[in-house]
MARLUMMI-255860 format. One record per atom (N, C-alpha, C): x, y, z. Coordinates in steps of 0.2 Angstrom, whole numbers, padded with zeros to 4 digits, always signed. Each point is the difference from the previous one (the first is absolute). Layout:
N
XYZ;...
//
This chain:
127
+0054+0490+0024;+0005-0002+0004;+0006-0002-0004;+0006+0002+0001;+0006-0002-0003;+0004-0004+0004;-0002-0006+0002;+0003-0005+0004;+0004-0005-0004;+0006-0001+0001;+0004-0005-0004;-0003-0007+0002;-0001-0001+0006;-0002-0007+0002;-0007-0002-0003;-0005+0006+0000;-0006-0001-0003;+0001-0002-0008;+0004+0003-0003;+0002-0001-0007;+0002-0007-0001;+0005-0002+0005;+0002-0007-0001;-0005-0005+0001;-0005+0001+0005;-0005-0005+0002;-0005+0000-0006;+0000+0005-0004;-0005+0000-0006;+0004-0002-0007;+0006-0002+0001;+0004-0002-0006;+0002+0005-0004;-0001+0007+0002;+0002+0005-0004;+0007+0001-0001;+0004-0002+0005;+0007+0000+0001;+0002-0008+0001;+0005-0002-0004;+0002-0007+0001;+0003-0002+0006;+0000-0006+0002;+0003-0002+0006;+0002-0007+0000;+0005-0002+0004;+0002-0007+0000;-0005-0003+0005;-0006-0002-0002;-0005-0002+0005;+0001-0008+0002;+0000-0001+0006;+0001-0007+0003;-0007-0003+0001;-0004+0004+0003;-0007-0003+0002;-0005+0006-0001;-0006-0002-0001;-0005+0005-0001;-0007-0003+0001;-0005+0003+0004;-0006-0002+0000;-0005+0006+0000;-0006-0001+0002;-0005+0006+0000;+0002+0006+0004;+0004-0002+0006;+0001+0005+0005;+0007+0003+0000;+0005-0004-0002;+0007+0002+0000;+0004-0002-0006;+0006+0004+0000;+0005-0002-0005;+0007+0000+0003;+0004-0005-0001;+0006-0001+0002;+0005+0000-0005;+0005+0004+0000;+0005+0001-0005;+0007+0002+0003;+0005-0002-0005;+0007+0002+0002;+0001+0007+0000;+0004+0002+0005;+0002+0007+0001;+0005+0002-0006;-0001+0005-0004;+0005+0002-0005;+0006+0003+0002;+0001+0002+0007;+0006+0002+0003;+0001-0004+0006;+0001-0007+0000;+0000-0004+0005;+0006+0001+0005;-0002-0001+0007;+0006+0000+0005;+0003-0006+0000;-0003-0006-0002;+0003-0006+0000;-0003-0004-0006;+0003-0006-0002;-0004-0004-0005;-0006-0003+0003;-0005+0001-0004;-0007-0002+0002;-0004+0005+0004;+0002+0006+0000;-0004+0005+0004;-0006+0002-0004;-0006-0001+0004;-0006+0000-0003;-0005+0005+0003;-0005+0002-0003;-0005+0005+0003;-0007-0004-0001;-0004+0001+0006;-0007-0002-0001;-0004+0006+0001;-0004+0001-0005;-0004+0006+0000;-0008-0002-0001;-0004+0004+0004;-0007-0001-0002;-0002+0003-0006;-0005-0003-0004;-0002+0003-0006;-0004+0007+0001;-0004+0000+0005;-0003+0006+0002;+0005+0005+0003;-0001+0006-0001;+0005+0005+0003;-0002+0001+0007;+0005-0001+0004;+0000+0001+0007;+0007+0004+0001;+0000+0006+0003;+0006+0004+0001;+0005-0003+0005;-0002-0003+0005;+0004-0003+0005;-0003-0006+0004;+0003-0003+0004;-0002-0006+0004;-0006+0002+0004;-0001+0006+0002;-0005+0003+0005;-0007+0000-0004;+0000+0000-0007;-0006+0000-0004;-0002-0007-0001;+0004-0005+0001;-0002-0007-0002;-0006-0002+0004;-0005-0004-0004;-0005-0003+0004;+0002-0007+0002;-0003-0003+0005;+0002-0006+0003;+0001-0006-0006;-0005+0000-0004;+0000-0005-0006;+0007+0000-0004;+0001+0006-0002;+0006+0001-0005;+0007-0001+0005;+0000+0002+0006;+0005+0000+0004;+0002-0008+0001;-0005-0004+0002;+0000-0007+0001;+0003-0003-0007;-0003+0002-0005;+0002-0003-0007;+0007+0001-0001;+0002+0006+0001;+0007+0002-0002;+0005-0004+0005;-0002-0001+0006;+0005-0004+0004;-0001-0008-0002;-0005-0002-0002;+0000-0007-0002;+0004-0001-0006;+0000+0005-0005;+0004-0001-0006;+0007+0001+0002;+0002+0005+0005;+0007+0001+0002;+0003-0007+0002;-0004-0004+0003;+0002-0007+0003;+0001-0004-0006;-0004+0000-0005;+0001-0004-0006;+0006+0002-0004;+0001+0006-0001;+0005+0003-0004;+0007-0001+0004;+0000+0000+0007;+0006-0001+0004;+0002-0007-0001;-0005-0005+0000;+0001-0007-0001;+0003-0001-0007;-0002+0003-0005;+0002-0001-0007;+0008+0003+0000;+0001+0006+0003;+0007+0002+0000;+0005-0005+0004;-0003-0002+0005;+0005-0005+0004;+0001-0006-0004;-0005-0003-0003;+0001-0006-0004;+0004+0001-0006;-0001+0006-0004;+0004+0001-0006;+0006+0004+0000;+0001+0004+0005;+0006+0004+0000;+0005-0001+0006;-0003-0004+0005;+0004-0002+0006;+0003+0006+0004;-0004+0005+0002;+0003+0005+0003;+0001-0002+0008;+0005+0004+0003;+0001-0002+0007;-0005+0004+0005;-0004+0004-0003;-0005+0004+0004;-0004+0004-0005;-0005+0003+0003;-0005+0004-0003;-0002+0006+0004;-0001+0006-0003;-0003+0006+0003;-0006+0001-0003;-0005+0002+0004;-0007+0002-0003;+0000+0007+0003;-0001+0005-0005;+0001+0007+0002;-0006+0004-0003;-0003+0004+0004;-0005+0005-0002;+0002+0007+0003;+0001+0005-0005;+0001+0006+0002;-0006+0005+0001;+0001+0005+0004;-0005+0005+0001;+0002+0007+0001;-0004+0005-0003;+0002+0007+0001;+0006+0001-0004;+0005+0004+0002;+0006+0002-0003;+0004-0005-0003;-0001-0006+0003;+0004-0006-0002;-0003-0004-0006;-0006+0002-0002;-0004-0003-0005;+0001+0004-0007;+0004-0003-0005;+0001+0004-0006;-0006+0000-0004;-0003-0006-0001;-0006+0000-0004;-0006+0000+0005;-0005+0004-0001;-0006+0001+0004;-0005-0005-0002;+0001-0006-0001;-0004-0005-0001;+0002-0006+0004;-0004-0003+0005;+0003-0005+0005;+0003-0005-0004;+0006-0002+0002;+0004-0006-0002;+0004-0003+0005;+0000-0007+0000;+0004-0004+0004;+0006-0002-0004;+0006+0002+0003;+0006-0003-0003;+0002-0007+0003;+0002-0005-0004;+0003-0006+0002;+0007+0000-0002;+0004+0000+0004;+0007+0001-0002;+0005-0006+0003;+0002-0004-0004;+0004-0006+0002;+0007+0003+0002;+0003-0004+0005;+0006+0002+0003;+0005-0006-0001;+0006+0001-0002;+0005-0005-0001;+0006+0001+0004;+0003-0006+0003;+0006+0001+0004;+0006+0002-0005;+0001-0003-0006;+0005+0003-0004;-0002+0006-0003;+0005+0004-0002;-0002+0007-0003;-0004-0001-0006;-0006+0003-0001;-0004-0001-0005;+0002+0005-0006;+0001-0003-0006;+0002+0004-0005;-0006+0003-0004;-0006-0002+0002;-0006+0001-0003;-0001-0002-0007;-0002-0006+0000;-0001-0003-0007;-0005+0004-0004;+0001-0001-0007;-0004+0004-0004;-0007-0002+0001;-0005+0005+0000;-0007+0000+0001;-0003-0005-0004;+0002+0000-0007;-0003-0005-0005;+0002-0007+0002;+0006-0001+0003;+0002-0007+0002;-0004-0003+0006;-0001+0005+0004;-0004-0002+0006;-0007-0001-0002;-0003+0004-0004;-0007-0001-0002;+0000-0007-0004;+0004-0002-0004;+0000-0006-0004;+0000-0006+0005;+0004+0001+0006;+0001-0005+0005;-0007-0001+0003;-0004+0005+0001;-0006+0000+0004;-0006-0001-0004;+0000+0002-0006;-0006+0001-0004;-0004-0007-0001;+0004-0005+0000;-0003-0007-0001;-0005-0002+0005;+0001+0003+0006;-0004-0002+0006;-0005+0006+0002;-0001+0005-0005;-0004+0005+0002;-0008-0002+0001;-0002-0005-0004;-0007-0002+0001;-0001-0005+0005;+0005-0003+0003;+0000-0005+0005;-0002+0002+0007;+0000+0007+0001;-0002+0003+0006;-0007-0002+0001;-0002-0001+0007;-0007-0002+0001;-0003+0007+0002;
//
């Protein structure tokens, strides 16, 4: 299988990883919609949300709350969007959940490295 997210989960392709455990990996999107745009992917390949089992689905949503709290605390967005695409709307056919901060002020999208450095100190503090 030639899946970019499988390669990222196996560290075959580098990523700006914010959090990782046995089941998931959370990293900054390399083409962010806004500053702090992240993806949560399961390490095991699931093509879309319909394939997720209950355990991984629940774990992803728990981590999404932790990551959302981190973003709120460190980047102070005015809102967040959690998005999962399916079918023709899904560019990468490996389930992933976008967490996209929204800002009232026009966001110039900070450099991904700057955002990573702002968040990385806390990557191991997630429960």
